[in-house]
C-alpha positions in Angstrom: 61.5 23.0 -42.4 62.6 22.2 -38.9 60.4 23.1 -36.1 61.9 25.0 -33.1 62.1 23.0 -29.9 59.4 23.5 -27.1 60.0 26.1 -24.4 59.6 25.1 -20.8 56.6 27.1 -20.5 54.2 26.5 -23.3 50.5 27.4 -23.7 48.5 24.9 -25.4 45.0 26.0 -27.1 42.7 24.3 -29.4 39.3 25.8 -28.2 38.1 23.0 -26.0 40.5 20.0 -26.1 38.5 16.9 -27.3 40.5 14.4 -25.3 43.5 14.2 -23.0 44.8 10.8 -22.3 47.2 10.0 -19.6 50.3 7.7 -19.7 52.5 6.8 -16.7 55.2 9.4 -17.6 54.7 13.2 -18.1 55.0 14.2 -21.8 54.1 17.4 -23.4 53.0 17.5 -27.0 55.3 19.5 -29.2 52.8 21.0 -31.4 50.3 23.6 -30.5 46.7 22.2 -30.7 47.8 18.7 -30.4 46.4 16.3 -27.6 48.2 16.5 -24.2 49.5 13.4 -22.7 50.4 13.4 -19.1 50.9 11.4 -15.8 47.8 11.1 -13.7 48.7 14.0 -11.5 51.6 12.2 -9.8 55.2 13.4 -9.2 57.4 12.4 -11.9 59.5 10.5 -9.5 56.6 8.1 -8.9 56.3 7.4 -12.6 59.2 5.2 -13.2 57.7 1.8 -13.3 55.9 0.4 -16.4 53.8 -1.9 -14.2 52.8 1.0 -12.0 51.7 2.7 -15.1 49.6 -0.1 -16.1 47.8 -0.3 -12.8 47.0 3.4 -12.4 43.6 4.2 -13.7 43.9 6.9 -16.6 42.7 10.4 -16.3 41.1 12.5 -19.0 41.3 16.4 -18.8 39.2 18.6 -20.9 39.6 22.4 -20.6 39.4 25.6 -22.7 43.3 26.0 -22.0 46.0 24.4 -20.5 49.4 25.9 -19.5 52.6 24.0 -18.0 55.7 25.7 -16.8 57.5 22.6 -15.8 56.3 22.5 -12.3 52.8 23.5 -12.3 50.0 22.6 -14.8 47.1 25.0 -15.0 44.0 24.4 -16.8 41.1 27.0 -17.1 37.7 27.2 -18.3 35.0 24.7 -18.5 37.1 22.0 -16.9 36.2 18.3 -16.8 38.4 15.7 -15.1 37.4 12.1 -15.5 39.2 9.5 -13.5 38.1 5.8 -13.3 34.4 6.4 -12.1 35.0 9.9 -10.6 34.0 13.2 -12.5 35.0 16.8 -11.6 34.0 19.9 -13.0 35.5 23.3 -12.1 36.5 26.6 -13.7 40.3 26.4 -12.9 42.7 23.7 -11.7 46.3 24.1 -10.7 48.4 20.9 -10.4 51.7 21.2 -8.6 53.9 18.4 -9.7 56.3 18.8 -6.6 53.5 18.5 -4.0 51.2 16.3 -5.9 48.2 18.4 -4.9 45.4 19.9 -7.0 44.2 23.4 -6.1 40.7 23.8 -7.6 38.6 26.9 -7.9 34.8 26.6 -8.4 32.1 26.3 -8.8 33.0 22.7 -8.2 30.9 19.6 -8.7 32.3 16.2 -7.8 30.3 13.0 -8.4 31.0 9.2 -8.6 29.3 6.8 -11.0 26.9 4.5 -9.1 26.8 6.9 -6.1 23.7 9.1 -5.1 26.0 11.6 -3.5 27.0 14.9 -5.2 29.6 17.4 -3.8 29.4 21.0 -4.5 32.0 23.7 -3.4 33.5 27.0 -4.0 37.2 25.7 -3.9 39.1 22.7 -3.0 42.5 21.0 -2.3 42.5 17.4 -3.4 44.9 14.6 -4.1 45.5 13.4 -7.7 43.1 10.4 -7.3 40.5 12.8 -6.2 39.9 10.5 -3.1 41.2 12.9 -0.2 41.2 16.5 0.6 39.1 19.3 1.6 36.4 21.5 0.1 35.6 25.0 1.2 31.8 26.4 1.3 30.8 22.9 0.5 27.6 21.0 0.2 26.8 17.2 0.0 23.6 16.3 -1.7 22.4 12.8 -1.0 19.9 11.0 -3.2 18.7 14.3 -4.4 16.9 14.8 -1.1 19.1 15.5 2.0 21.6 18.5 1.9 24.7 18.7 4.3 26.2 22.0 4.3 29.5 23.3 6.0 32.2 25.8 5.7 34.6 23.0 5.4 34.1 19.5 4.1 36.9 16.7 4.3 37.0 13.7 1.9 38.7 10.8 3.4 39.6 7.7 1.2 36.8 8.4 -1.2 34.5 6.9 1.3 33.9 9.3 4.3 32.7 12.8 4.2 33.4 14.8 7.4 31.8 18.2 7.9 32.3 20.7 10.7 29.8 22.8 12.2 27.2 21.4 9.7 23.7 22.0 9.0 21.6 19.1 7.6 18.1 19.5 6.0 15.9 18.3 3.2 14.2 21.6 2.8 15.2 23.7 -0.4 16.6 27.1 0.8 16.2 29.9 -1.5 15.8 33.7 -1.4 12.0 33.6 -0.6 12.9 31.0 2.3 16.4 31.5 3.6 15.7 29.6 6.8 14.7 25.9 6.3 11.6 24.7 7.9 13.6 22.2 9.9 17.2 21.5 10.1 19.8 19.5 12.2 22.7 21.5 13.2 25.8 19.5 14.5 29.4 20.2 15.6 30.5 17.2 13.3 28.8 15.2 10.7 30.3 12.0 9.2 28.7 10.2 6.1 29.8 6.8 5.2 29.2 6.2 1.6 29.5 2.4 1.8 27.3 1.9 4.9 25.2 4.6 3.9 25.1 6.0 7.4 25.1 9.6 8.9 26.7 10.2 12.3 25.8 13.5 14.0 27.8 14.8 17.1 26.2 17.3 19.4 23.1 17.5 17.2 20.5 20.1 17.6 16.9 19.6 15.8 15.5 23.1 14.9 12.1 23.8 13.6 11.5 27.3 12.1 14.9 28.0 13.6 13.7 27.1 17.2 15.7 24.4 19.0 13.4 21.6 20.1 15.5 18.6 20.6 19.3 18.0 21.5 21.0 14.8 21.2 24.8 14.0 22.0 25.0 11.6 19.2 22.6 10.6 16.7 22.9 8.0 13.8 20.4 7.9 11.0 20.4 6.0 7.5 20.9 8.3 4.5 18.1 8.7 2.0 19.6 6.0 -0.3 19.3 3.2 2.2 16.4 0.9 2.4 17.2 -1.0 5.6 19.5 0.1 8.5 19.3 0.5 12.2 18.7 4.2 13.2 16.0 6.8 13.8 13.3 7.4 11.2 11.3 10.5 10.4 9.7 11.9 13.7 6.2 13.1 13.7 4.5 15.8 15.9 0.8 15.3 16.5 -2.0 17.3 18.1 -5.0 15.4 18.9 -8.3 16.5 20.7 -8.5 13.1 22.5 -4.8 12.6 23.4 -3.3 16.1 23.4 -0.1 17.2 21.8 2.9 14.9 21.5 5.8 13.7 19.5 6.6 10.2 18.1 10.2 9.2 17.3 10.5 5.7 15.5 13.6 3.9 15.9 14.3 1.1 13.3 16.4 -1.9 14.5 17.6 -4.3 11.8 17.6 -8.0 13.2 19.5 -9.6 10.5 18.7 -9.6 6.6 15.3 -11.0 7.2 13.8 -9.3 10.4 13.4 -5.9 11.9 11.7 -4.1 14.8 10.4 -0.6 14.8 10.2 1.1 18.4 8.1 4.2 18.4 7.7 6.0 21.7 4.9 8.4 21.6 4.8 11.0 24.4 1.8 13.4 24.5 0.0 15.6 27.2 -2.7 12.9 27.8 -0.8 9.6 27.0 2.4 7.8 27.0 2.4 5.1 24.4 5.0 2.6 23.0 4.1 1.5 19.6 5.9 -1.6 18.3 6.3 -3.4 14.9 7.9 -6.5 14.1 8.5 -8.0 10.6 10.1 -11.2 9.5 10.5 -12.7 6.1 10.8 -16.4 5.8 11.8 -18.5 2.9 8.1 -19.4 2.2 6.2 -16.4 3.7 6.1 -13.3 6.0 5.0 -12.3 9.4 4.2 -8.7 10.8 3.2 -7.9 14.4 1.8 -4.5 15.3 1.1 -3.5 19.0 1.3 -0.8 21.5 1.1 -0.2 25.4 -0.7 2.9 26.6 -1.1 4.7 29.9 -3.5 7.6 29.3 -5.9 9.9 31.1 -8.9 8.2 29.5 -8.8 4.9 31.7 -6.9 3.8 34.5 -4.4 0.9 34.1 -2.6 -0.2 31.0 -4.3 -0.3 27.6 -2.9 -2.4 24.9 -3.6 -4.2 21.5 -1.8 -6.7 19.3 -2.4 -7.4 15.7 -0.7 -10.3 13.9 -0.7 -10.9 10.2 1.2 -13.7 8.4 1.2 -15.8 5.5 3.3 -19.0 4.5 3.4 -21.5 1.7 3.9 -24.7 3.9 3.8 -27.3 1.2 3.3 -27.5 -2.6 1.0 -24.4 -2.8 -0.7 -25.0 0.4 -1.0 -21.5 2.0 -1.3 -21.0 5.6 -2.4 -17.4 6.9 -3.2 -15.7 10.2 -5.0 -12.5 10.9 -5.2 -12.0 14.6 -6.6 -9.0 16.5 -7.0 -8.5 20.3 -7.4 -5.4 22.3 -7.6 -4.6 26.1 -10.7 -2.7 25.7 -13.1 -1.8 22.9 -12.6 1.9 22.8 -8.9 1.8 22.8 -8.6 1.1 19.1 -11.0 4.1 18.2 -9.3 6.5 20.6 -6.0 6.0 19.1 -7.3 5.7 15.5 -5.9 2.2 15.2 -8.9 0.4 13.8 -12.1 1.7 12.4 -14.9 -1.1 12.5 -17.5 -2.3 14.8 -16.3 -5.9 14.4 -13.1 -7.4 15.6 -12.3 -10.8 13.9 -9.3 -13.1 14.3 -8.8 -15.6 11.6 -6.6 -18.7 10.6 -6.8 -19.7 7.0 -5.7 -22.6 5.0 -6.0 -22.4 1.1 -4.8 -24.1 -2.1 -5.9 -23.5 -5.6 -4.9 -25.7 -8.6 -6.3 -26.2 -11.9 -8.1 -29.4 -10.8 -8.4 -28.8 -7.0 -9.6 -26.0 -4.6 -9.2 -26.0 -0.9 -10.4 -23.3 1.4 -10.6 -23.6 5.2 -11.2 -20.8 7.8 -11.4 -20.5 11.6 -12.7 -17.2 13.1 -12.7 -15.9 16.5 -15.0 -12.9 16.5 -15.8 -10.0 18.9 -18.4 -7.4 18.2 -17.9 -3.8 19.2 -21.6 -2.7 18.6 -23.1 -1.5 21.7 -26.3 -3.6 21.2 -24.2 -6.8 21.0 -22.1 -6.2 24.2 -25.1 -7.1 26.5 -25.6 -10.3 24.7 -22.1 -11.1 23.7 -22.4 -14.6 25.2 -25.2 -15.4 22.7 -23.2 -14.4 19.6 -21.0 -16.9 17.7 -17.7 -16.7 19.4 -16.0 -19.2 17.0 -16.9 -20.0 13.6 -15.2 -22.6 11.5 -15.6 -23.8 7.8 -13.7 -25.7 5.2 -14.4 -26.6 1.6 -12.5 -28.9 -0.8 -13.3 -29.6 -4.3 -11.7 -31.8 -7.0 -12.6 -31.7 -10.7 -12.3 -34.5 -13.1 -12.7 -34.7 -17.0 -13.5 -38.4 -17.5 -13.1 -39.7 -21.0 -16.2 -41.9 -20.9 -18.5 -39.1 -19.8 -18.9 -35.7 -21.5 -18.7 -32.6 -19.3 -16.9 -32.3 -16.1 -17.3 -34.1 -12.7 -16.5 -32.7 -9.3 -16.5 -34.0 -5.8 -16.4 -32.0 -2.8 -16.1 -32.1 1.1 -17.2 -29.3 3.4 -17.8 -28.6 6.8 -18.8 -25.7 9.4 -19.1 -25.1 13.1 -20.4 -22.3 15.4 -19.8 -22.2 19.2 -21.4 -19.8 21.7 -20.5 -19.2 25.3 -24.1 -19.4 26.5 -25.7 -22.6 27.4 -29.3 -21.6 27.3 -31.7 -23.1 24.9 -31.8 -21.4 21.4 -29.6 -18.5 22.1 -26.7 -20.7 23.1 -27.2 -23.0 19.9 -23.9 -24.8 18.9 -23.4 -26.9 15.8 -21.0 -29.1 13.7 -21.8 -29.8 10.1 -20.0 -32.1 7.7 -20.9 -32.6 4.0 -20.2 -34.3 0.8 -21.2 -33.4 -2.7 -20.8 -34.5 -6.3 -21.6 -32.5 -9.3 -21.7 -32.8 -13.0 -21.8 -30.0 -15.5 -21.8 -30.1 -19.3 -22.6 -27.7 -22.2 -23.8 -27.7 -25.8 -23.7 -25.2 -28.6 -26.3 -25.8 -31.5 -28.3 -24.0 -34.0 -27.8 -20.4 -34.5 -25.1 -20.1 -31.7 -27.6 -21.2 -28.8 -25.8 -22.5 -25.6 -27.3 -25.1 -23.2 -25.7 -25.7 -19.9 -26.7 -28.5 -17.8 -25.9 -29.3 -14.1 -26.8 -32.1 -11.8 -25.8 -32.4 -8.1 -26.2 -34.5 -5.0 -25.4 -33.1 -1.6 -25.3 -35.1 1.8 -25.2 -33.0 5.1 -24.7 -34.3 8.7 -25.3 -32.3 11.7 -24.4 -32.4 15.4 -26.2 -29.8 17.4 -27.1 -28.8 21.0 -28.8 -26.2 23.0 -31.8 -26.1 20.7 -34.5 -28.4 22.0 -37.0 -28.0 19.1 -34.4 -29.7 16.7 -32.7 -33.3 16.9 -29.2 -33.3 18.1 -28.3 -35.5 15.1 -29.6 -34.7 11.7 -29.0 -36.2 8.2 -30.1 -34.4 5.0 -29.8 -35.4 1.4 -30.4 -32.9 -1.3 -30.6 -33.5 -5.1 -30.7 -30.8 -7.9 -30.8 -30.5 -11.7 -30.8 -27.3 -13.8 -30.6 -26.3 -17.3 -29.7 -22.9 -18.8 -30.4 -21.7 -22.3 -28.6 -18.6 -23.5 -28.2 -17.0 -26.8 -25.2 -14.6 -27.0 -25.4 -12.1 -29.9 -22.3 -10.0 -30.6 -21.5 -7.4 -33.2 -19.1 -4.5 -34.1 -20.7 -1.1 -34.7 -19.5 1.2 -37.4 -17.5 3.2 -34.9 -15.5 0.1 -33.8 -17.6 -0.6 -30.6 -18.1 -4.2 -29.4 -21.6 -5.1 -28.1 -23.1 -8.1 -26.5 -26.9 -8.8 -26.2 -27.6 -12.1 -24.4 -31.1 -13.3 -23.3 -31.1 -16.2 -20.7 -33.5 -18.7 -19.5 -32.9 -21.0 -16.6 -35.1 -23.9 -15.1 -34.1 -25.8 -12.1 -35.5 -28.5 -9.6 -34.2 -29.3 -6.2 -35.5 -31.3 -3.2 -34.2 -32.5 0.2 -35.1 -35.4 2.4 -34.2 -35.9 6.0 -34.3 -33.6 9.2 -34.3 -29.8 9.6 -31.9 -27.6 11.4 -31.9 -24.0 12.5 -30.8 -21.3 10.1 -27.5 -20.1 11.4 -25.5 -19.4 8.2 -28.0 -18.3 5.7 -29.9 -15.5 7.1 -28.4 -12.7 5.0 -29.1 -13.4 1.4 -28.0 -11.1 -1.3 -29.7 -11.3 -4.7 -27.5 -10.0 -7.4 -26.3 -11.0 -10.9 -24.1 -13.6 -9.4 -27.1 -16.0 -8.1 -29.6 -14.9 -10.6 -29.2 -18.1 -12.7 -28.2 -20.8 -10.0 -30.1 -22.7 -7.4 -27.4 -22.1 -4.8 -28.7 -18.7 -3.7 -28.2 -19.2 0.1 -24.8 -18.2 1.4 -24.5 -21.3 3.6 -25.7 -24.9 3.9 -28.3 -24.7 6.6 -30.8 -23.8 3.8 -31.2 -25.1 0.2 -33.5 -23.8 -2.4 -36.1 -26.4 -3.2 -39.0 -27.0 -5.5 -39.3 -25.9 -9.1 -37.8 -22.6 -10.1 -37.4 -20.6 -13.2 -35.4 -17.5 -14.0 -35.1 -15.2 -16.9 -32.4 -12.6 -17.5 -31.2 -10.2 -20.2 -27.7 -8.8 -20.5 -26.3 -6.1 -22.7 -23.0 -4.6 -22.8 -21.1 -1.9 -24.9 -17.3 -1.5 -25.0 -15.3 1.3 -26.9 -12.3 3.3 -26.6 -14.1 6.1 -24.6 -17.1 4.5 -23.2 -18.1 1.2 -21.5 -21.4 0.4 -20.1 -23.6 -2.8 -19.1 -27.1 -3.3 -18.3 -28.6 -6.5 -16.7 -32.3 -7.4 -15.9 -33.6 -10.6 -14.3 -36.4 -12.2 -12.2 -36.9 -15.7 -10.6 -40.3 -17.6 -10.5 -41.1 -20.4 -8.0 -43.8 -23.0 -8.3 -44.3 -22.8 -4.5 -44.1 -20.0 -1.9 -40.5 -19.5 -0.3 -41.0 -18.0 3.0 -37.5 -18.9 4.1 -36.1 -15.9 2.3 -36.5 -12.5 4.1 -38.6 -9.8 2.3 -35.5 -7.6 2.0 -33.6 -10.3 0.1 -35.9 -9.7 -2.8 -36.4 -13.5 -3.2 -39.4 -14.2 -1.0 -42.9 -15.4 -2.2 -43.6 -17.1 -5.6 -41.7 -14.5 -7.7 -38.7 -12.5 -6.7 -38.3 -8.7 -7.3 -37.0 -7.5 -10.5 -33.3 -7.3 -10.3 -31.8 -4.2 -12.3 -28.2 -3.5 -12.6 -26.2 -0.9 -14.5 -22.6 0.1 -14.9 -20.9 2.8 -16.9 -17.4 4.1 -17.4 -16.4 7.0 -19.4 -12.7 8.0 -20.5 -13.1 11.4 -18.8 -12.9 9.6 -15.4 -16.9 9.3 -14.6 -17.9 5.9 -13.5 -21.2 4.7 -12.4 -22.5 1.5 -10.7 -26.0 0.9 -9.4 -28.1 -2.2 -8.5 -31.7 -2.3 -7.4 -34.3 -4.8 -6.4 -37.8 -3.5 -7.2 -41.0 -5.4 -6.1 -44.0 -6.2 -8.3 -45.9 -3.2 -6.9 -42.9 -0.8 -7.9 -41.6 -0.4 -4.3 -37.9 -0.4 -4.0 -36.8 -3.2 -1.7 -32.9 -2.6 -1.9 -30.9 0.1 -3.9 -27.2 0.6 -4.0 -25.5 3.2 -6.2 -22.1 4.7 -6.4 -20.8 7.6 -8.7 -17.2 8.4 -9.0 -15.5 11.2 -10.8 -11.7 11.0 -10.9 -9.3 13.6 -12.6 -5.8 14.4 -12.3 -6.3 17.1 -9.6 -9.4 15.8 -7.8 -11.6 12.9 -7.3 -15.1 12.7 -5.9 -17.2 9.6 -4.8 -20.8 9.5 -3.7 -22.8 6.3 -2.6 -26.4 5.8 -1.7 -27.7 2.6 0.2 -31.2 1.8 0.9 -32.8 -1.5 2.3 -36.2 -1.9 3.7 -36.7 -2.9 7.5 -36.6 -6.6 8.1 -37.0 -8.5 11.4 -35.3 -11.7 9.8 -32.2 -9.7 9.2 -32.3 -7.9 12.7 -33.1 -4.6 11.3 -36.0 -2.9 12.8 -35.7 0.3 10.8 -34.9 0.9 7.1 -31.2 1.5 6.1 -31.1 4.7 4.3 -27.7 6.3 4.1 -25.7 8.7 1.8 -22.0 8.9 1.7 -19.6 11.4 0.2 -15.7 11.3 -0.1 -13.4 13.4 -2.1 -9.9 14.7 -2.5 -8.7 17.9 -4.5 -5.2 19.2 -5.1 -5.3 22.8 -4.2 -1.7 23.4 -5.3 1.4 21.7 -6.1 2.0 20.5 -2.6 -1.5 21.1 -1.0 -4.3 18.5 -0.9 -7.7 18.7 0.7 -10.1 15.9 1.5 -13.5 15.3 2.9 -15.8 12.6 4.1 -19.4 12.6 5.0 -22.0 9.8 6.0 -25.7 10.8 6.7 -28.4 8.5 7.9 -31.7 9.6 6.4 -33.6 7.3 8.7 -32.3 9.0 11.9 -32.0 12.4 10.4 -28.4 12.8 11.4 -24.9 12.4 10.4 -23.1 9.2 11.3 -19.5 10.4 10.4 -17.9 13.4 9.0 -14.3 14.6 8.4 -12.2 17.1 6.8 -8.4 16.9 6.0 -5.7 19.2 4.7 -2.2 18.0 3.7 0.9 19.7 2.8 3.9 17.7 1.5 7.1 18.8 0.0 10.7 17.7 -0.1 11.4 18.2 3.5 8.0 17.9 5.6 4.7 16.6 5.7 1.9 18.4 7.5 -1.5 16.8 8.2 -4.5 18.5 9.6 -7.9 16.7 10.1 -11.1 17.1 11.9 -13.3 14.1 12.4 -16.6 13.6 14.1 -18.1 10.1 15.0 -21.7 10.3 15.9 -22.1 6.8 17.2 -23.6 6.7 20.7 -23.1 3.0 22.1 -22.5 1.5 25.4 -18.8 1.2 24.4 -18.3 4.3 22.3 -19.5 7.9 22.9 -19.8 10.5 20.0 -16.4 11.9 19.6 -15.0 14.9 17.9 -11.3 14.6 17.1 -8.9 17.2 15.9 -5.4 16.1 14.8 -2.3 17.8 13.5 0.9 16.0 12.6 4.2 17.1 11.3 6.7 14.7 9.6 10.2 15.3 8.7 12.1 13.8 5.8 14.1 12.2 4.6 16.2 9.7 6.4 16.0 6.2 5.0 14.5 5.4 1.5 11.2 7.0 0.4 9.7 9.1 -2.1 9.3 12.9 -1.6 7.6 15.5 -3.4 9.4 18.1 -5.5 11.2 21.1 -3.8 9.3 24.3 -3.4 10.1 27.6 -1.8 7.3 29.0 0.2 4.1 27.2 1.1 
């Protein structure tokens, strides 16, 4: 049986065609339901060369139905067009073979593999390569964050998008919120998909549909770009100290490894220029933060500069700097830049290897405490220290040997006796340590050390200008770690420990400048090195006893520790608050717990023989997916040696709670029981979604010093997104 020839207008149906491949010549299948082979939407006159056919990317078309009348190809129903890396979906396509154009009816969705941009439209006229044309009632969605909408969108060379009378926003628009919270309206917007840049002409920034800023030209990076010169997200702030103002950051790339952010901040009570410079080196990084301000608080220019850097200068030798400087003490607090009463600047040099350790630091310090300002010249202005230690495992000697060099210095501006004390110390140390396990799992650790210190000191008449001191020590520690696994699968450890040590020094004496604040905890319970510095050494015969217990399971971890130190002689060099003074120390009690429900507890206390609490620190945290709460309590008795005339007795609270999908509240409260007043309090409320970030805060600082007065600060800030890379919250309609 012979089949009739195909007519010029033939309708091909097969439900949804599985695949339509394209060759270089237009060819219609003679059988109903067969695959359709056709040219890639190009005129037949352009399909003569076999070489051209081979170089043309194939196009695949899937549709519910396809009709061809000899001039026009009409595809309808659930259309998908795949050409190279481009994908187009639509409801109807008309391809005119004579004009070589595609007339497309929507809803239209045009995407490119590897691109973060999605084009949506109601209708379109495109070339066969889908690289040029126009889209009607179009939207461009970039990186699933920024939306550009216009009545007409032109696609140029597959790279540029040109929108006339466009609206740009990251806010989701819906029936409940037809007007975005913020938007940029422009006469023309051009998006460069290769450079990831947006160019606005005659741009108007509107907030709640109210014009607030006009710029003749504006260039910003699109959300898919990490680094590019352009404006960043602006922020509007209201502050009880500085007034209401706006900050508009401008990011400048200075090559591949450097950048500068210039952020002018103009408010009712201040004009400030914030600057940030960053540079990446092959062996490190550098960041500078600074600002210049002219405000109503003080006359003249106020400024600050912070610098932080880190470099690997040679074979793991790391050099770091952390420098801080300010024109006046209150400036940092007024602008919320730095929140501490101590302003140090440091240079560091470190290297850590398996058999070697080096740590050097030079510190220039400035106190912001009111009580310290009047006697600032008597406080250490420059502090320096270095420690070097080398470890050896000699074959002829069991255990491990170490050799070390150390040094420290302190300089004050004052030249008066005692209060102007300056010093320089150099030290050398050798130490041997070894261990032995015997019997039913008993462990014996032994250590012997010899330390030599030399001092040069001035402005302290009661002590010699040059002092040499030699200290020797031996100590042994016996422990019996007992472990077991419970029936429920938990691991438990019980370890009783006994330690015995002896140390003695010969030579001159020096003032105590680096060992005044001694902390007694689990870290130095079982060692003779209980002083934090070298000016004081533990001497005489001492003994220590401790007990440790820990439990670890899938749902619960907890640990308990108990210990005490005994001396043969009275040790008055320790302060009473340290818990180490007298012939016996306070009882050291520590506890830590963690539960899988988010509850965590840590506590440490020093309890004297008469059951009086010398020091107590406790923190309780509870963290869940929607909220977290933390409380702290600190208590330390008064002690003149630690320059504390009254007890420290403080309570702290901090917490956050997620009120809704985009709302978060926070609170902070610090209370001094000794003064019967709060020292700091704060409340915060934040809203963040795909297009904006709102922050509302109320803080109260109760300090009353010569430099800082009690301050209540109200701040309100608005940030808009998203230009440049960054994460945003999910879209939402309505607050």
